[in-house]
N, C-alpha and C positions, 0 to 999 in steps of 0.2 A: 778729378783731374789726375793726369798721369804723373807718377812720382818723379820721373826724370825731368819732365817739363817744369813742374813746380820747383824742383831744386835748381834748375837752370834760371828760372825767373828770380828766385830769391838771391842767388849768387850775383846775377846781373845788377839787381837793385842795390845790393850791398856794395858792389864795386863802384856804382854811380852815386852812392850815399843817398839813395832815395828811401830814407828811413820810414816815411809815411806809408809807402807801398810795402815795405818789409813788414811793418806792424799790421797792415791790413791782411797780409798773408798768414800771419801767425796761427789763427784758428784752424787753418787747413793742414798745418804741418804735422800734427799728431795723427790726424785721420789718414793722411796719405802715407806717412812714415818715411820722411826724408832722413838722411844720415844725421845721427845725434850731434856730430861736430858742427854741421851746418845749422842745425836747430839752435845749438848753443850760441854760435856766432850771431845769429839773427836776434835772439833774445838779448844778448849783451849789447848789440848795436842800438836796439830800441831803448833799452834801459839807459845807456850812456846819453842818448839824445835827451831824455827827460831829465836826467841828472844835471846835464850841462845847462839846462834852463831852469834849474831849481825846482823841478817837479819831483821832489824827493819821494813823495808818497806813491807816485806811479812808477818811478824808477825802482823802488823797493820791490814792488810786485814782480817786475820782470827779472830783476837780479835773483830774487828768491826762486823763481821758476827755472832760471838758467842753471842754478847749481845742481839741479837734478839730472842735467845732461852732461856733466863732466865729472871725472874722478878727482881732478885737482880743484877742490872747492875753495882754496885759499883766496883767489881773486874775487869770486862772488861774495864770500864772507866779508872780505875787506870792504867791498862796495856797499854791502848791506849796512855795515856799521857806520860807514861814512854818511850814508843817507840819513840814518837816525841821528848821528852827531849833528849834521848840518840842519836837519829839520828841527831839532831841539833848540840849538843856539840861535837860529833865525827867529824863533817864536817863543823864546824863553819867558818873556813877560806876558804872553798871551795865554799860555796853558793854564787850565784849571787843574785842581788836584785829581779829578777823575781822568782828564786827558793824560796826565803824567803817569797815572797808574796803568793805563793801557799801553803807553809807550814802554814802561818798565817791564811789562810782561813779555815784551819782545826783545828788548835790548839786553836783558840779563842772560837769557839762554844763548843769544848770539855771541855775547862776550865770552861765555864759557866755551863755545865752539871755536871762536877765534883764538882763545888761549891755547887750545890744543894744537892749532895749525900755525901758530906764530911763535917767534922767539920772545921770551919773557921781557926783554928790554926793548921790544919794538915800539915805535911811536904810535902805531895804530892801536895797540893794546892799551897803552897808557892813556890815549885820548878817549877810548870808549869807557874805561873805568873812571876817568875824570868826569865824563858826562853822566854816568850812573850816579856818582856821588852828588853831583849838582842837582840831578832830578830828585833824589831823595831829600836833599835839603829844601828844595822848593816845595815838595809835598808836605814836609813837616812844619815849615815856617812861613812861607811867603806866597805860595800859589793861591789864587782865589778859589773859594768853594762855591762854584756856580754851576747851574745845570748844563750850560752849553756855551762854547766859545766859537770863534771863527775857524779854529783848527780841530774841533771835535770830530768832524766828519773825516778829515784826513787821518787823524789818529786811529780811528776805527777802521779805516781802509787798510792801514798798515797792519794792525792787529789781525784783521780778517785774512789778509794776504799771507801772513805767517802761519796762522793756525788752520785755515780752511783749504789751503792749497795742497794739503797732504791728506792721504787716506789714513784711516785709523791704524792700519798695519804699518804704514810708513812712519807714523808718529811713534809707535811702539818700538820699531827698529831703531829709529833715531835716538830715542830715549835710552834704550839699552846700550847703544854704542857710546852715547855721551857719558853714561854712568861709568862704563868700563874705562873710558879714556880719562875721566876725572880721577879715578883711583890711581892711575899711573902717572898723573901729573900733579905738580904743586901749583897752587894759586899764586899769582904774582903779589908781592907785598903791596898793600894799599896805604895811602897816606891817611892820617887821622881825619875823622869826619870834620867837615866845615862847621865851625861853631859861631862865627860872627858874619854879619852881612857885609863886612868890609871886604870879604873875599868875593864879592858879587861877580867880578869878571876875571879875577886873577887866574882861575882854573880853566878858563876857556881854551880849548885846544886850537892850535893853528889850523886854519882852513886853507884849502886850495884856492887858487886865484878865483876871485868872485866872478860868477857868471851873471849875465843880465837877468833881471828878475822876470820870473814867468808869470803869466796871467793866472790868477786864482781860478779862472773858469775852466782850468784843466781838470778839475774834479769831475 
C-alpha cells in the first residue's frame, strides 16, 4: 500500500475515533514506513482504548511498543506502570506466587526507568513502589502456590510483551542506559516492609475513575 495513502487512512480513522480500524492497520505501519509521530499516536490511541475498558494486559503491549517511537518516553512509562498497578490491584486475591513473580520481573525494571524520568515525590512513583511492596508481601505470605489461575495467561502476556518485543541489541542498549542513569540518580526512600496482614488494603494506590469492566475474552 502507498505510504501517503496509508498515513491518510490512519489519520482519518484517528480523527473519527475508529480505533478498531486503526488497530487493524498497525501491522502495515512498519512495513510501509509512515511517520514515527503518526505511528506513535496510533499505538497510544489503541492502547488507551484497551486501558479504558480494563484490558490492561493488551494495553501494556501497545504502550510498550509506542515508547520506541518517541523520544519523550515519560507518558508511555507512566501508562505502563498504571497498567501494572491496576492489573495487580484488580486481581490481587487471584494471583498465585508464580503469577506475581512474572509481574515482578516487569514492574521492577519499569519502576527504575520511571524513577529516572519522574520527580522523586511524584504520586506515580509512590504508587508503583507501593504496588511492588504489596506484590512481595503477597509472594512471601499470602498468595496461593498453585500451577495456574485465571490471570496466569495475562501475566505471561505482559511478561512476553516486555521482554520479547525488543531485539537483543535493544535490550543491551536499554540495560546499559539504565545502569548509567541509576549511577546518577538516588532511589526514592521506601517505607518499611509490610509486616502484618492488617495493612491488607491500606497501601492500595488511588486509581483513576473506574471504567466499565472488560470482557475477559479479550485475551
